[in-house]
LUMLO-341888 format. One line per 10 residues: for each residue x, z, y of N, C-alpha, C, O. Coordinates in nm, 2 decimals, decimal comma, padded with zeros to 4 digits. Atoms other than C-alpha are relative to their C-alpha. Layout:
// LUMLO-341888
X/Z/Y/X/Z/Y/X/Z/Y/X/Z/Y ~ ... $
This chain:
// LUMLO-341888
-00,12/-00,02/00,09/07,54/11,30/10,52/00,03/00,15/-00,02/00,14/00,19/-00,06 ~ -00,02/-00,15/00,01/07,49/11,68/10,51/00,05/00,04/-00,13/00,13/00,14/-00,14 ~ -00,05/-00,04/00,13/07,55/11,70/10,14/00,12/-00,09/-00,04/00,12/-00,16/-00,14 ~ -00,11/00,09/00,02/07,89/11,53/10,16/00,13/00,08/00,04/00,13/00,18/00,10 ~ -00,13/-00,06/-00,01/08,26/11,62/10,16/00,10/-00,10/00,07/00,11/-00,21/00,03 ~ -00,11/00,08/-00,07/08,54/11,49/10,40/00,13/00,07/-00,02/00,14/00,19/-00,02 ~ -00,14/-00,05/00,00/08,91/11,53/10,36/00,07/-00,04/00,13/00,06/-00,16/00,17 ~ -00,07/00,03/-00,13/09,11/11,55/10,69/00,14/00,05/-00,01/00,17/00,17/-00,02 ~ -00,14/-00,04/00,00/09,49/11,54/10,68/00,04/00,01/00,15/-00,01/-00,06/00,23 ~ -00,04/-00,02/-00,14/09,67/11,66/10,99/-00,10/00,09/00,07/-00,11/00,08/00,20 $
00,12/-00,08/-00,06/09,38/11,91/11,05/00,05/00,12/00,07/-00,04/00,20/00,12 ~ -00,04/-00,13/-00,06/09,59/12,19/11,20/00,01/-00,01/00,15/00,01/00,09/00,22 ~ -00,01/00,01/-00,14/09,62/12,04/11,55/-00,04/-00,14/00,05/-00,06/-00,23/-00,03 ~ 00,03/00,13/-00,06/09,54/11,76/11,79/-00,12/-00,07/-00,05/-00,23/-00,01/-00,07 ~ 00,12/00,09/00,04/09,32/11,47/11,68/-00,05/00,04/-00,14/-00,17/00,04/-00,16 ~ 00,05/-00,04/00,13/09,31/11,59/11,32/-00,09/00,12/00,01/-00,19/00,13/-00,06 ~ 00,08/-00,13/-00,02/09,18/11,94/11,42/-00,13/-00,04/00,06/-00,24/00,01/00,02 ~ 00,12/00,04/-00,07/08,93/11,79/11,66/-00,10/-00,08/-00,09/-00,22/-00,06/-00,09 ~ 00,08/00,08/00,09/08,81/11,54/11,40/-00,07/00,09/-00,11/-00,18/00,08/-00,14 ~ 00,05/-00,09/00,10/08,77/11,82/11,13/-00,12/00,08/00,06/-00,22/00,10/-00,01 $
00,10/-00,08/-00,06/08,57/12,03/11,37/-00,13/-00,08/00,02/-00,24/-00,03/00,00 ~ 00,12/00,09/-00,02/08,34/11,74/11,46/-00,07/-00,03/-00,13/-00,19/-00,03/-00,13 ~ 00,06/00,04/00,13/08,29/11,64/11,10/-00,08/00,12/-00,06/-00,18/00,10/-00,14 ~ 00,07/-00,12/00,05/08,17/12,00/11,02/-00,15/00,00/00,04/-00,23/00,06/-00,03 ~ 00,14/00,01/-00,04/07,85/11,92/11,20/-00,08/-00,09/-00,09/-00,20/-00,08/-00,10 ~ 00,07/00,10/00,09/07,77/11,64/10,95/00,03/00,01/-00,15/-00,05/-00,04/-00,23 ~ -00,04/-00,01/00,14/07,95/11,73/10,63/-00,02/00,14/-00,05/00,01/00,23/00,03 ~ 00,02/-00,13/00,06/07,87/12,02/10,40/00,14/00,07/-00,03/00,15/00,19/-00,04 ~ -00,13/-00,05/00,03/08,24/12,06/10,31/00,11/-00,09/00,07/00,10/-00,21/00,08 ~ -00,11/00,07/-00,07/08,56/11,97/10,50/00,13/00,06/-00,06/00,15/00,18/-00,05 $
-00,13/-00,04/00,05/08,90/11,98/10,33/00,10/-00,02/00,11/00,12/-00,13/00,16 ~ -00,10/00,00/-00,11/09,17/12,07/10,58/00,14/00,00/-00,06/00,17/00,10/-00,13 ~ -00,14/00,01/00,06/09,52/11,96/10,50/00,10/-00,02/00,11/00,09/-00,10/00,20 ~ -00,11/00,01/-00,09/09,84/12,02/10,69/00,11/00,09/-00,04/00,09/00,16/-00,14 ~ -00,11/-00,09/00,04/10,17/12,20/10,68/-00,01/00,14/00,05/00,05/00,23/-00,01 ~ 00,00/-00,13/-00,07/10,08/12,49/10,90/-00,13/00,08/-00,04/-00,24/00,06/00,00 ~ 00,11/-00,08/00,05/09,86/12,74/10,71/-00,07/00,09/00,11/-00,19/00,09/00,11 ~ 00,06/-00,08/-00,10/09,80/12,97/11,01/-00,09/-00,08/00,09/-00,20/-00,04/00,13 ~ 00,08/00,09/-00,09/09,68/12,68/11,23/-00,12/-00,05/-00,08/-00,23/-00,07/-00,02 ~ 00,11/00,05/00,08/09,47/12,55/10,94/-00,11/00,11/-00,01/-00,23/00,07/-00,01 $
00,09/-00,10/00,00/09,30/12,89/10,92/-00,09/00,01/00,13/-00,21/00,03/00,12 ~ 00,08/00,01/-00,13/09,20/12,86/11,29/-00,10/-00,11/-00,01/-00,21/-00,09/00,04 ~ 00,10/00,12/00,01/09,05/12,52/11,22/-00,11/00,04/-00,10/-00,22/00,00/-00,07 ~ 00,10/-00,04/00,09/08,87/12,66/10,92/-00,10/00,09/00,06/-00,22/00,08/00,03 ~ 00,10/-00,09/-00,06/08,71/12,93/11,13/-00,10/-00,09/00,09/-00,22/-00,06/00,09 ~ 00,09/00,08/-00,08/08,58/12,66/11,37/-00,09/-00,09/-00,09/-00,21/-00,11/-00,05 ~ 00,09/00,07/00,09/08,45/12,45/11,08/-00,11/00,08/-00,06/-00,23/00,04/-00,06 ~ 00,09/-00,10/00,05/08,28/12,75/10,93/-00,11/00,03/00,10/-00,23/00,04/00,07 ~ 00,09/-00,03/-00,11/08,12/12,83/11,27/-00,10/-00,11/00,02/-00,21/-00,09/00,08 ~ 00,09/00,11/-00,02/07,96/12,49/11,27/-00,08/-00,03/-00,13/-00,15/-00,13/-00,14 $
00,08/00,01/00,12/07,80/12,54/10,93/00,05/-00,08/-00,12/-00,03/-00,11/-00,21 ~ -00,06/00,08/00,11/08,04/12,36/10,70/00,09/00,09/-00,08/00,14/00,19/-00,02 ~ -00,09/-00,07/00,08/08,24/12,50/10,41/00,14/-00,06/00,00/00,16/-00,17/-00,04 ~ -00,13/00,05/00,00/08,61/12,46/10,47/00,08/00,03/-00,12/00,06/00,14/-00,19 ~ -00,10/-00,03/00,10/08,89/12,44/10,21/00,13/-00,03/00,06/00,16/-00,15/00,11 ~ -00,13/00,01/-00,06/09,24/12,49/10,34/00,11/-00,03/-00,11/00,12/00,04/-00,21 ~ -00,11/00,04/00,08/09,53/12,31/10,17/00,13/-00,01/00,08/00,14/-00,11/00,16 ~ -00,12/00,00/-00,07/09,87/12,39/10,31/00,10/-00,09/-00,08/00,16/-00,04/-00,17 ~ -00,08/00,10/00,07/10,06/12,08/10,20/00,08/-00,09/00,10/00,03/-00,11/00,21 ~ -00,07/00,10/-00,08/10,32/11,84/10,34/-00,03/-00,14/-00,06/00,01/-00,17/-00,17 $
00,04/00,13/00,05/10,17/11,49/10,30/00,11/-00,10/-00,02/00,09/-00,20/-00,08 ~ -00,11/00,09/00,03/10,51/11,33/10,30/00,06/00,02/-00,14/00,14/-00,06/-00,18 ~ -00,05/-00,02/00,13/10,58/11,47/09,96/-00,09/-00,08/-00,10/-00,21/-00,09/-00,09 ~ 00,07/00,09/00,08/10,49/11,23/09,68/-00,12/00,06/-00,08/-00,22/-00,01/-00,11 ~ 00,11/-00,06/00,08/10,27/11,47/09,48/-00,12/00,05/00,09/-00,23/00,08/00,03 ~ 00,11/-00,06/-00,09/10,06/11,59/09,78/-00,13/-00,08/-00,01/-00,24/-00,01/-00,02 ~ 00,13/00,06/00,01/09,79/11,32/09,77/-00,08/00,03/-00,13/-00,20/00,05/-00,12 ~ 00,06/-00,03/00,13/09,72/11,38/09,40/-00,06/00,15/00,00/-00,16/00,17/-00,05 ~ 00,04/-00,13/-00,01/09,70/11,75/09,47/-00,13/00,02/00,09/-00,22/00,09/00,05 ~ 00,12/00,00/-00,09/09,45/11,70/09,76/-00,12/-00,05/-00,08/-00,23/00,02/-00,07 $
00,12/00,05/00,08/09,22/11,49/09,54/-00,04/00,09/-00,11/-00,16/00,12/-00,12 ~ 00,03/-00,08/00,11/09,24/11,71/09,24/-00,07/00,13/00,05/-00,17/00,18/-00,01 ~ 00,06/-00,12/-00,05/09,17/12,03/09,44/-00,13/-00,02/00,06/-00,22/00,07/00,05 ~ 00,13/00,03/-00,06/08,89/11,87/09,63/-00,11/-00,02/-00,11/-00,22/00,04/-00,10 ~ 00,10/00,02/00,11/08,72/11,75/09,31/-00,03/00,13/-00,07/-00,14/00,15/-00,12 ~ 00,02/-00,13/00,07/08,77/12,09/09,15/-00,10/00,09/00,08/-00,18/00,15/00,02 ~ 00,09/-00,09/-00,08/08,60/12,27/09,44/-00,13/-00,06/00,03/-00,23/00,01/00,02 ~ 00,12/00,05/-00,05/08,34/12,03/09,56/-00,06/-00,11/-00,10/-00,18/-00,14/-00,09 ~ 00,06/00,10/00,09/08,30/11,77/09,28/-00,01/-00,14/00,05/-00,07/-00,22/-00,02 ~ 00,02/00,13/-00,07/08,31/11,48/09,52/00,09/-00,01/00,12/00,14/00,08/00,17 $
-00,06/00,03/-00,13/08,48/11,31/09,81/-00,07/-00,12/00,06/-00,09/-00,22/-00,01 ~ 00,08/00,11/-00,06/08,28/11,10/10,05/00,07/-00,07/00,12/00,04/-00,18/00,16 ~ -00,07/00,06/-00,12/08,53/11,04/10,34/00,14/00,06/00,00/00,17/00,17/-00,04 ~ -00,13/-00,04/-00,01/08,90/11,05/10,39/00,05/-00,05/00,14/00,04/-00,16/00,17 ~ -00,06/00,03/-00,13/09,06/11,07/10,74/00,14/00,04/-00,01/00,17/00,16/00,00 ~ -00,15/-00,03/00,01/09,44/11,04/10,71/00,06/00,00/00,14/00,10/-00,11/00,19 ~ -00,04/-00,01/-00,14/09,55/11,17/11,05/00,14/00,06/00,00/00,20/00,07/00,11 ~ -00,13/-00,07/00,00/09,87/11,35/10,94/00,11/-00,09/00,05/00,12/-00,21/00,02 ~ -00,11/00,07/-00,06/10,17/11,24/11,14/00,13/00,05/-00,05/00,14/00,17/-00,08 ~ -00,14/-00,05/00,05/10,53/11,25/11,02/00,10/-00,03/00,10/00,22/-00,02/00,07 $
-00,09/00,03/-00,11/10,69/11,15/11,35/00,02/00,12/00,09/-00,08/00,18/00,12 ~ -00,02/-00,11/-00,09/10,85/11,42/11,56/-00,08/-00,01/00,13/-00,09/-00,12/00,18 ~ 00,08/00,00/-00,12/10,64/11,51/11,86/00,09/00,01/00,12/00,09/00,10/00,20 ~ -00,09/00,01/-00,12/10,90/11,41/12,11/-00,01/-00,14/00,06/-00,04/-00,24/-00,01 ~ 00,00/00,13/-00,07/10,93/11,13/12,36/00,10/-00,09/-00,08/00,21/-00,04/-00,10 ~ -00,09/00,09/00,07/11,09/10,83/12,18/00,13/-00,02/00,07/00,23/-00,04/00,00 ~ -00,13/00,02/-00,08/11,35/10,80/12,46/00,08/00,13/-00,01/00,20/00,12/00,02 ~ -00,08/-00,12/00,01/11,45/11,16/12,39/00,03/00,03/-00,15/00,10/00,13/-00,18 ~ -00,02/-00,02/00,14/11,45/11,13/12,01/00,15/-00,02/-00,04/00,22/-00,11/00,01 ~ -00,14/00,01/00,04/11,79/11,19/11,85/00,02/-00,10/-00,11/-00,08/-00,14/-00,18 $
-00,02/00,09/00,11/11,95/10,95/11,61/-00,03/00,06/-00,13/-00,08/-00,01/-00,22 ~ 00,03/-00,07/00,12/11,91/11,21/11,34/-00,15/00,01/-00,03/-00,19/-00,01/-00,14 ~ 00,14/00,00/00,01/11,54/11,24/11,40/-00,05/-00,13/-00,04/-00,14/-00,15/-00,13 ~ 00,04/00,13/00,03/11,50/10,87/11,39/00,03/-00,04/-00,14/-00,05/-00,09/-00,22 ~ -00,05/00,03/00,14/11,70/10,83/11,07/-00,08/00,07/-00,10/-00,12/00,02/-00,21 ~ 00,08/-00,08/00,09/11,51/11,11/10,90/-00,14/-00,06/-00,02/-00,19/-00,06/-00,14 ~ 00,13/00,06/00,01/11,18/10,94/10,97/00,00/-00,13/-00,07/-00,09/-00,17/-00,15 ~ -00,01/00,13/00,06/11,29/10,60/10,87/00,02/00,01/-00,15/-00,04/-00,07/-00,23 ~ -00,03/-00,02/00,15/11,42/10,73/10,53/-00,13/00,04/-00,07/-00,15/00,01/-00,18 ~ 00,12/-00,06/00,07/11,08/10,90/10,46/-00,11/-00,11/-00,01/-00,21/-00,09/-00,08 $
00,10/00,11/00,01/10,89/10,57/10,50/00,02/-00,08/-00,13/-00,06/-00,17/-00,15 $
Protein backbone atom coordinates (compact mmCIF):
# COMPACT_ATOMS: atom_id res chain seq x y z
CA UNK A 1 0.00 0.00 0.00
CA UNK A 2 2.99 2.29 -0.25
CA UNK A 3 1.38 4.42 -2.99
CA UNK A 4 -1.72 5.17 -0.91
CA UNK A 5 -3.15 7.98 1.20
CA UNK A 6 -4.82 7.73 4.61
CA UNK A 7 -6.84 10.36 6.48
CA UNK A 8 -6.64 10.24 10.28
CA UNK A 9 -8.91 12.46 12.35
CA UNK A 10 -7.93 13.03 15.96
CA UNK A 11 -4.28 12.79 14.90
CA UNK A 12 -2.89 15.26 17.43
CA UNK A 13 -2.83 12.95 20.45
CA UNK A 14 -3.54 9.53 21.88
CA UNK A 15 -4.80 6.74 19.66
CA UNK A 16 -5.17 9.04 16.65
CA UNK A 17 -1.55 10.18 16.86
CA UNK A 18 -0.23 6.65 17.34
CA UNK A 19 -2.34 5.41 14.43
CA UNK A 20 -1.09 8.15 12.10
CA UNK A 21 2.53 7.44 12.99
CA UNK A 22 2.07 3.71 12.39
CA UNK A 23 0.31 4.27 9.06
CA UNK A 24 3.28 6.34 7.89
CA UNK A 25 5.19 3.09 7.51
CA UNK A 26 2.70 1.78 4.93
CA UNK A 27 1.12 4.84 3.28
CA UNK A 28 2.90 7.38 1.11
CA UNK A 29 0.67 10.20 2.39
CA UNK A 30 -1.06 10.70 5.72
CA UNK A 31 -3.57 13.51 6.24
CA UNK A 32 -3.54 14.62 9.87
CA UNK A 33 -6.72 16.27 11.14
CA UNK A 34 -7.40 17.74 14.59
CA UNK A 35 -8.05 21.03 16.38
CA UNK A 36 -4.53 21.51 17.76
CA UNK A 37 -2.15 22.76 15.09
CA UNK A 38 0.94 22.65 17.30
CA UNK A 39 0.35 19.03 18.29
CA UNK A 40 -0.43 18.13 14.67
CA UNK A 41 2.95 19.54 13.62
CA UNK A 42 4.63 17.22 16.15
CA UNK A 43 2.74 14.28 14.65
CA UNK A 44 3.68 15.46 11.15
CA UNK A 45 7.36 15.36 12.10
CA UNK A 46 7.00 11.76 13.25
CA UNK A 47 5.12 10.81 10.06
CA UNK A 48 7.79 12.46 7.91
CA UNK A 49 10.55 10.65 9.84
CA UNK A 50 8.95 7.35 8.84
CA UNK A 51 9.05 8.20 5.16
CA UNK A 52 5.51 9.41 4.54
CA UNK A 53 4.32 12.83 3.37
CA UNK A 54 2.07 14.45 5.98
CA UNK A 55 -0.61 17.04 5.36
CA UNK A 56 -1.81 18.97 8.42
CA UNK A 57 -5.40 20.19 8.59
CA UNK A 58 -6.27 22.12 11.73
CA UNK A 59 -10.04 21.62 11.81
CA UNK A 60 -12.79 20.94 14.31
CA UNK A 61 -14.57 17.83 13.02
CA UNK A 62 -17.71 18.72 14.96
CA UNK A 63 -18.32 21.56 12.49
CA UNK A 64 -20.64 20.56 9.61
CA UNK A 65 -18.30 21.77 6.83
CA UNK A 66 -15.19 20.03 8.18
CA UNK A 67 -15.62 16.62 6.48
CA UNK A 68 -16.08 18.23 3.05
CA UNK A 69 -12.99 20.36 3.64
CA UNK A 70 -10.92 17.31 4.58
CA UNK A 71 -11.94 15.40 1.46
CA UNK A 72 -11.50 18.36 -0.89
CA UNK A 73 -8.07 19.31 0.48
CA UNK A 74 -6.92 15.68 0.41
CA UNK A 75 -7.98 15.23 -3.19
CA UNK A 76 -6.39 18.56 -4.17
CA UNK A 77 -3.06 17.54 -2.66
CA UNK A 78 -2.87 13.80 -3.27
CA UNK A 79 -5.57 13.07 -5.85
CA UNK A 80 -6.86 10.09 -3.91
CA UNK A 81 -8.02 8.69 -0.58
CA UNK A 82 -7.47 5.03 0.24
CA UNK A 83 -8.29 4.88 3.95
CA UNK A 84 -10.19 6.91 6.53
CA UNK A 85 -9.71 6.45 10.25
CA UNK A 86 -12.16 8.64 12.13
CA UNK A 87 -10.67 8.73 15.62
CA UNK A 88 -11.57 12.31 16.58
CA UNK A 89 -13.36 12.44 19.87
CA UNK A 90 -15.75 15.14 20.96
CA UNK A 91 -16.28 14.05 24.52
CA UNK A 92 -14.40 15.97 27.23
CA UNK A 93 -11.43 14.02 28.56
CA UNK A 94 -12.78 13.81 32.09
CA UNK A 95 -14.07 10.98 34.20
CA UNK A 96 -17.80 10.66 33.52
CA UNK A 97 -18.47 10.81 37.26
CA UNK A 98 -16.68 14.18 37.38
CA UNK A 99 -18.34 15.62 34.26
CA UNK A 100 -20.42 18.72 34.91
CA UNK A 101 -24.02 19.03 33.76
CA UNK A 102 -22.89 21.76 31.35
CA UNK A 103 -20.24 19.49 29.76
CA UNK A 104 -22.79 16.70 29.37
CA UNK A 105 -25.43 19.00 27.84
CA UNK A 106 -22.91 20.55 25.40
CA UNK A 107 -21.92 17.15 24.06
CA UNK A 108 -25.49 15.86 23.78
CA UNK A 109 -26.45 18.98 21.79
CA UNK A 110 -23.57 18.41 19.35
CA UNK A 111 -24.72 14.91 18.45
